[in-house]
N, C-alpha and C positions, 0 to 999 in steps of 0.2 A: 504495499500500499505503498503509496507515495502521495505528501501535502505538500500544498502551494498557499500563496498566500500571496495579495496582491490591491493595492490601490489605488483606483484609474476613478476620473474623469470618464469623458467621452472613448477621443482616441490616446490619452495621453496616463501614459504609468509613471508615476510620482510613488508610487511606493512597492521595493518588491522583495519578496520572502520567500525563501524555497524550506520546503521540508517534507522527512523522511519518515516512513516507519516498517520498522522490519516485519517480519510475516508474522510471526507473532504481537499482539496486539500490547503486552506486558511494559515496549520497551518503543518508545520513540526519539530520536535525534534531529534535531533542528539547527537549521545556521541562517545566518539573514546577511541575504544580498546586499549587494548597494544600495543607498538611499539617498532619493530626492526627492525635497521637499519644495515645495513652493507656498509660500504663503502660509492662510492655513488648510492646505491639503481639502480641498473644497470636493475631492472625492469619497466614493464607498471602500470598506477595506472588503476584502472576499478572501472568504476559507476558500483551498480546493485541496477534497482529498479524492484520490485515484484507487481503485482497488486492482491492485495488480494480475491476480487472480482472475477479474473478467474483465478488465480494462475500463469500468464504467467511471466517471466524476462526477464526484457532488459539488455541488458549488454553491456555499453558504454566504449569504452577504451578515455580517458582522453591523451590531447595534451605529450609528453614530455617534455616538460618546467617545466610541474609541479611536484616536488618532496615531496610536503607534502601537505595537504589536509589541510585550520584553519576556514572552513565556509562550509554550504551548507544550501541554505535558497530556497525558494519558489520566484519567481521573476510575480505576476501576478498570472492568473488561468494556466497556459499554459509551462512558463518557470522556469527552473531549474540553480541557480546561484551560482558556484563553484568557494570559491576565496583560494588561498595557495600561495605555496612561491617555488621560484628556488632552493634554498637556504635554508635550514631547519634554518642554524643560522645566516641567514638577514633577519630579523626584516621590513624593510622597502622595501626589490623587491618584489611582488606579486605580481600573477597571475591570469587571471578571465578566467569561462571559461562556456558560456550559452549554455542553453540545452534545448529544443525541450521537455517539458515531453509527449507529443503525440509519435512523429516519432522517440522520444533517440537520433537524426542528435543535433552534434554539429551547435550552429548559430553564434557564434563568441568565439577566443580567440585571448587574447593578453595578454604584460606585462605591469606594472603598477609598483610607486615608492607613497608611502604613501596615498595610495590609500583610499579613507573615503567616506561610504555612505550614501547621505542626510536619515534625518530625514524620510522623504516619501516616501522612500525605492524605486525611480522609479529613482535617480543616483546616481552615482556615479564620484565624483571630483578626479583627481592623474595627479603627475607632470611625465611627459616625461620621461622616462627612457633614457637615453643615451647607448650606447653601451660599454662591460667589456672595450675590446681592444678597445682606438678610436686613437692608434698613436701618440699621445699628443696633439690632435684635444680638441679643447675648445667648447662648445655648450651653447648656451643662451638657456633653459630648456623654457616646455610653459605647463600651468593650463590647463588643460581636464577636461571635462563634458562627461560622455558619459550614452547615453537616454534605458534605458531594452529596454524598451517599443517598442523602433526606430529600422528598421532593420541596420546591416550593414552598408548596404550602404550608408546610410544618417549618420550615428554616423562615417565615413570614410572622407579625403580630395582624392576627387580622384585622382588616379593613384598611391595612395602609401600603401603598405602590411601592414597588419594590426601589421606584427610586429614591424615597425616601427610608428605603435601608429592607435591607435584606438579612437575615439572622437570628439567633438568640441574645437578648440582651444578658450578659452575665454581670457587668456591673457598672454603676452605680447601683445599689440594691433600692433606690428608690425608682430609677428606673424601670428597673424588672420588677420590683412588683405590681409597679402601675402601667406594666404591659406599653411601655413606649420608650424610642430609642434616644429620643430628647428631651428636655427640659428648658422651659423661655426662662432663663436666671431672671431678667426684671420681676418676672411675675411670683418669682417664690425668695426673693431677697438675696438672690447671690453674687452681689456683684458687691467691690472696691471701688469706688470710683467709676471711671469709664473699665475695668478689669476683670472678666471671670473670676470669684472668688474659688473658683474650682478650674481646673484643667490636667491634661495628661501632656508631660512633658519632657516624655523619653518618647522611642518606639518600644514595639511588645516584644516581648523573647519568649519562646516556649522552651520548656527542660525538654531535656531529651529523651525521656519516654513520652511524650505528649502528653503528659499528666496536669499540667502546671503551664501557666500565662503569668507572664512578670509586665509591668508599666510603671514609671514613675509618675504618681499626681500632686498636684502642689494646690495646699488649699490657705486664703490668706496665710502668709507668709510659712507654712508649716510644707514641710514636704514627705512623702512617705513612698515605701514600695508597696504596690498593691500586688499581693500573690494571691491568686484564683486557680483555686484544686478542682479541675471538672474530672476526677479519676472515675465519682460516680454518677456520672452525668452531666450535661451541662444545663437541665430546667434547676438542679438545687446544688447552684457551685457550691463549695463553701472558701469562705472569704478570710487572708490575712493581712495584716501588713506592718509592714519593718519598718522605722521611725530613723530618718536620715537628719544629720545635724548639716546645715548651709554652713557654717564656720568651717567647715573640714574642707570645702574647695572655695574659699577666698585665695585671693593670689597672696603668696608669700611677702610683700609688704605691706598689706592690712594685719596681720597677724589673726587675730581669731574674730574681730569686730567689724563687720559692716561697715563703710564708709559714710558720713554722714550727708552726702550728698545725693544716695541712691537713694531709691523709697526702702521703706524696714521692711515692707513686704514681698521682695524682690526675689525671684526664688531662680534657682541652678536649671540650664536646661542641659540633656542627656543626650550627644549624638551614639553613644552605646549600650547596650545593656543583653546582658546575655547571662543564662545559668552555667554554672565549668561541668564537664563531661557528669559529675559523680550527683550534681544538683543538689549538691550541699551548701554553695555560695551564689550569690547574682556580683556579676563584674557588672562596675560604670564607669562610663566613661564622660566627665562632663565637655559639655562646649566652653572656649575661653571668650566669654562674654561679657563684660561690664568688668564687677570687680571680681568675677569667677576666674579660676586658672582652668587651663586642661589637664585634669587630673583624673587618676585612675585609681579606683578602688573598690576590695572586695568586700562584700561582705554576710553574714552567715542567711539560709536563704529560709530560717524560720528562727522565732525568735519565741 
């Protein structure tokens, strides 16, 4: 079976990708060809699947929200996972399209933020992506998990379209219990000046056994690692927190005191978070912004 992908207008190919899959559906390998982007790439991205045994070709039009494709892989025996981005220059805001390999139909499609696939390959965790134009409204986002083998209906809160979110809410608990992907902070009083009192300030990490997720949360000057245990299922995750001390990440010249000319509730942002191979430690690497240094620390994964 061979798979190819292209983006084209009426007669102009502006993005070309070539993919191939072995006779066994357990493995898929693909390489991207030369990319020729013009403007906003007005064409449509297509996925072509050719069956080597029969010579038949399926052409699947991907949703318009995908501007570039980053990866294509097989999920189980019958589904193809296509991950990409809405903007080639934006690494964090992603798109997910799940396709039935036999029928060629799109099973589900949705947007993501900081998405990461579990080592087991059967789940994806990501942050709910707020709209680009929110009219000044601040949101409290959620950490979601999407199960690839489950149906779109079981991966969605009833009555909410995929555009607003897909997956099971894991955290925060008020969003999970309230069956919502986000909260409007202005309505719930979770604002400090013009900034949200709560936000996620790191990527998402999976443990090597795919049983735990970790992310750093900031709330009104306090920072903590949120560890979400899904070993008993995603419907009732177990939540634990590990407090972080912002002073540990200050630049050397500031000692242990945040300078007066910085806001007292200024948080540390992290560019890396990961579990160690044995799952006993969580490694953090901070962004060198403002008073914060480029520092790597390890903390116990449980307290």
